[in-house]
C-alpha positions, 0 to 999 in steps of 0.5 A: 525627439518627442517628449511627453508630459505623460502624467501630472500631480499637483497641489496649490491653493485651488485644491489638490489633484487635476480634477479639483484644481481644474474645476476651480481654475476654469470657474475663475475662483480666487484663492487669495486670503489676507496675511498679517506677516508683514509688520504694520502692513497687510497683504494677501497670500495663497495658502494650500488648504488641502490635506497634505500627505505625510512623509515616510519615516525614512525621509524624516530628516527632510520633513517640512511643509515644502516636502509635504507639498511635493509628496502630495503631488507625487502621490497622485501620480505614483502608479504612473511613476511605478510603471516607469520604474518597472518599464525602464528600471530605477537607474533610468528614471531621473529627477530634476526639481526646482524650488526657491524656499525649500524648508525655510519655514522650519528654519524660521520656527527653529530660530524662534524656538532657539530665541525663546528656549535657548535650544533648537527643537529636537525635530529640527534638522538643517537638511530640512532647509537645504536648498538642494534637498528637493531632488533627494526627497523626490528620489527617496520617495519615488525610488528613482535612482537616475541622476537627481539634482535641484535647480534654484533660479527664483521664479523660473526654477521649475520651468528650467527643471522641465527644460533639463528633463527634456535635455536628459531624455534627448541625450539618452541619460534617462528614459523618464524624468520626474520633473517639477517643483515645490515652494511653500509660504514662509515669512522670509519671502513675504517680508523680502518682497515687501522690503522691495515694495513688491507686494500688494495690499489687495488681491493682485490684479495683473495688467490692471491700471490698479495693479500694485504688486504680487501676492505670494502663493505656495504650490507643488507640481510634478510631471513624469516626462517620457519619450513615449506617452505612458498615459497622456500624449501631451507633448513638451515641444520645447523650452527656451532660456535667456539671462539678460542680467539687466537688474537684480529684481527689475526686468529689462524694460525693453523685453529683450531677454524675454523675447530671446527666451520666447524665440528660443523656445519656439525654435526648439519646438519648431513652431512659428509665432503665429502657431501660438493659440494661448499664452500663460503670462508671467503676469505678476501684477507689478508695474514693471513686469506687466509693462514689459511683458505686454509690450513683448507679447503685443510686439511679437504676436500680431494674431493676438492669441488668448492670454491670461495670468494665473496669479490672480487665482493661485498667487505667485508660487515663486520656484514652483511657478514655472511647473505650476503654470505649465500644469495649468496649460496641461489642464487647458489642453485636457479640457480644451479650455483657456484659463480665465484671466482673473482681475478687476476688469480695469485695463491700463491705457498705458499698456498694449491691449492683449486678448485676455481670456474671459470667464466663459471658458473660451474653447481653445482651437481644434488640435494641433494646439500650441501653448506657451508658459512664461517665467521671468525671474529675478536677475533676468533669468527667463524661461519659456515652455512650449507644450501642445497636442501630440504630433505623432 
């Protein structure tokens, strides 16, 4: 059954909206800036600088930066969502959202105020930081009244949300799904990754011999997913998942779990390995991830499709990364350009050579085109999304 990514709203450190993000993406702009949140250390983060939409008063118990990021993205596609609500009825429009931070930043601020003043701020509500609040926020903001739930599987959260959206449509439980994710910067995640020695003191350089870790970013990306192309006819061809449970934070060096997710996604999409034209790599810039992922890609894709990691531009947006990077693939199909791999141009001789996209915006092949987006999370919780031109 055909499934369409019929419209897209997004905001990240490159900008807000399809046009702004696309221009910065294909120009190879970096949006990483110094951050002093880790005591005694420097790192870089990718903060959103665009103006964020306010929340309606009715949703004030859920007010947070994370909520504002989500609403900013959703506002961009409000007319398409309204069309779906009118066409199918609110009860037939579902919501699946992915996040890993929710409103933790507001919780941090509340605890600080409690320590300083002995009381929590009047504006603080525990629901702001409840990990499952994002789907309720999206449903409340858009008026969607179908099934609504939140997924939190670390860095694959919003990629799994797209897989869940497709299953809801295929099962006839909804006629449209608002699916994606949002994550906002907070000290908890930056310091948590620093405690794992996973953050880089410099802008991250995935697959470089000089790579030293990640830079954390923030983002929101939401699609309206439908069985018919209400606006754009880009297809969500398939989603594959695996859970290798090799280690709580390190990937299985054999890449068995990643390979299983790739093969499952392509099988669901009824595509072959050599059909793939471009891969958005998970590409965190950590020594272990990049070694595992490059080995898997080199082993499976003998025809050497174009590849790139967006994390040198927008950082690692954690629970929002899956939907954000599918969004960048969506823009690549719209513009017929491969996003460039932004790094220091210093290959690691210990890694297999990949065909990393250059800054000259290489044109993707003529349609039909098949693109992959990899999301490999903590605990070996892997998701791979396949999208491409309409087959109708």
